[in-house]
C-alpha positions as CSV (number, residue, x, y, z in Angstrom):
1,X,-0.1,0.0,0.0
2,X,1.2,3.5,-0.9
3,X,1.4,5.8,2.2
4,X,1.3,9.7,2.2
5,X,4.9,9.5,3.6
6,X,5.9,7.4,0.3
7,X,4.3,9.9,-1.9
8,X,5.9,12.8,-0.2
9,X,9.3,11.2,-0.6
10,X,8.6,10.5,-4.3
11,X,7.6,14.2,-4.7
12,X,11.1,15.2,-3.5
13,X,12.6,13.5,-6.6
14,X,10.4,15.3,-9.1
15,X,12.2,17.9,-11.3
16,X,11.2,21.3,-10.4
17,X,9.9,22.1,-13.9
18,X,7.1,19.5,-13.3
19,X,5.9,20.7,-9.9
20,X,3.2,22.9,-11.5
21,X,1.7,20.0,-13.3
22,X,1.9,17.7,-10.3
23,X,0.3,20.4,-8.1
24,X,-2.7,20.5,-10.7
25,X,-3.0,16.7,-10.6
26,X,-3.1,16.7,-6.8
27,X,-5.7,19.4,-6.8
28,X,-8.0,17.2,-9.1
29,X,-8.2,14.8,-6.2
30,X,-9.7,17.3,-3.7
31,X,-13.2,16.7,-5.0
32,X,-15.5,16.0,-2.0
33,X,-15.9,12.3,-1.3
34,X,-19.7,12.5,-1.2
35,X,-19.8,13.7,-4.9
36,X,-18.7,11.3,-7.6
37,X,-15.8,12.8,-9.5
38,X,-17.4,12.1,-12.9
39,X,-20.3,14.4,-12.1
40,X,-17.8,17.2,-12.2
41,X,-17.1,16.5,-15.8
42,X,-19.6,17.9,-18.3
43,X,-21.3,15.0,-19.9
44,X,-21.8,15.2,-23.8
45,X,-24.9,13.6,-25.4
46,X,-22.8,10.5,-26.4
47,X,-21.7,9.9,-22.8
48,X,-25.4,9.8,-21.5
49,X,-26.2,6.9,-24.0
50,X,-25.8,3.3,-23.3
51,X,-22.8,2.1,-25.5
52,X,-24.9,-0.1,-27.6
53,X,-27.4,2.8,-28.3
54,X,-24.5,5.0,-29.3
55,X,-23.2,2.4,-31.7
56,X,-26.8,2.1,-33.3
57,X,-27.1,5.7,-33.6
58,X,-23.6,6.3,-35.1
59,X,-23.1,3.1,-37.2
60,X,-22.9,4.0,-40.9
61,X,-22.9,7.7,-40.4
62,X,-20.2,8.1,-43.0
63,X,-21.8,6.0,-45.5
64,X,-22.6,8.9,-47.9
65,X,-18.9,10.1,-47.8
66,X,-16.8,7.1,-47.8
67,X,-13.2,7.3,-47.2
68,X,-11.3,6.8,-50.4
69,X,-7.6,6.1,-50.9
70,X,-6.0,8.1,-53.8
71,X,-3.6,6.8,-56.3
72,X,-0.4,5.5,-55.0
73,X,1.7,7.7,-57.2
74,X,5.3,7.3,-58.3
75,X,8.5,8.0,-56.6
76,X,12.1,8.3,-58.0
77,X,14.5,5.7,-56.9
78,X,17.9,7.0,-55.4
79,X,20.9,6.2,-57.2
80,X,21.9,3.6,-54.6
81,X,18.8,1.5,-55.1
82,X,18.8,1.3,-58.8
């Protein structure tokens, strides 16, 4: 099990240029325990859907504009490969 003392000793080894990022990560964990962390994130319409429902609604959405690969084209061989 990782303890606070272990984390504090690990923080001492972090280079100074990463301390700002590390601080922001630690602040993200200060969300109150009674409120689930995911409720803080704004949900998009797709996140509210059941996974299978999302697939049903989006499957084939690019059928009218399929992805096409263009011509391969030609390239010159370098003198060493001829």
